C-alpha angles and dihedrals in degrees: 000000000000089000092053091047092054091047091053092049091050091050092050091049091052091048090049091051091048091050090048091050091046091050091049090050091049091051091048091048091048090049091050091049091049090048091048091049092049091049090048092051091049092049091047091049090048089050092048094050098071089040091059091048090050091051091051091051091048092051092048091051091048091049091051091049092050090048091053091049090049093051091049091050091050090051092047091049092050090051091048091049092051091047092051091047091052091048091051092048091050091046093056092038094057099027092120095048097109092045092051091048091054092048091052090074089060091049089051090054090053090050093050093047092052093045091050092060091065096217097318093116095106090056096052121064092199093055090045088056090051089052091053091049090049092050092049091047091051090051092053092050090047089056088057091054101266118142135172119249109234108223112150114112091359126120113269112263117187089204089064107018139057113207114219097173144002118218132174116251125175120233093020122106115243118269094024121141106247099170139021111220095176126006120245127216141202126209104214101309098340126092108231096171128018119226111253106225147170113232132204115248131225122285090250089061089049091054091047090050090052092049091049091050091048092049091049091052092049091051091050092050091051091052 
């Protein structure tokens, strides 16, 4: 019996030692797992840190780009707004342009009728009436912004005049308007019809014209 009892005690002692060793191993394993987890969390946090900084930089760059686009759109809208305002101003400013152009033909007829009388207007009541109508008509057009372009004896200006012919004329500087064939008009600050004019030519052309005339006379005398 004593032998069995000792054997049992020895067996229990071995089992205790095994349990103790097993418990120690479990604790070591648990400690290793905890340590590994902590190290993993630290590594993950370290890996996330530059990722967050990169995301912040990306968002800042995107924000700057959107801000630049917004400012450009604002500038474009302001330019569009000014352009539309100018177009509207010009539309209302010259709204009567086509009407005025059509009425100019009537004014031309008045001018031709009065010029055709050769100064006899004061002796003819009918023509005097036409003159009064013409003057009243001119006044109405003037109120709408129409004005005659002065051209006679002025230097030729292609912005205002349309040259129909160049002729030599002594004592007159070259490229000077010497005759108005058809009057020109401006509506406010816009030319709606150029003045049709005859312009003086250069002195060389005058000399050539004289020579041609002299030659023609000599030929006639010989004949």
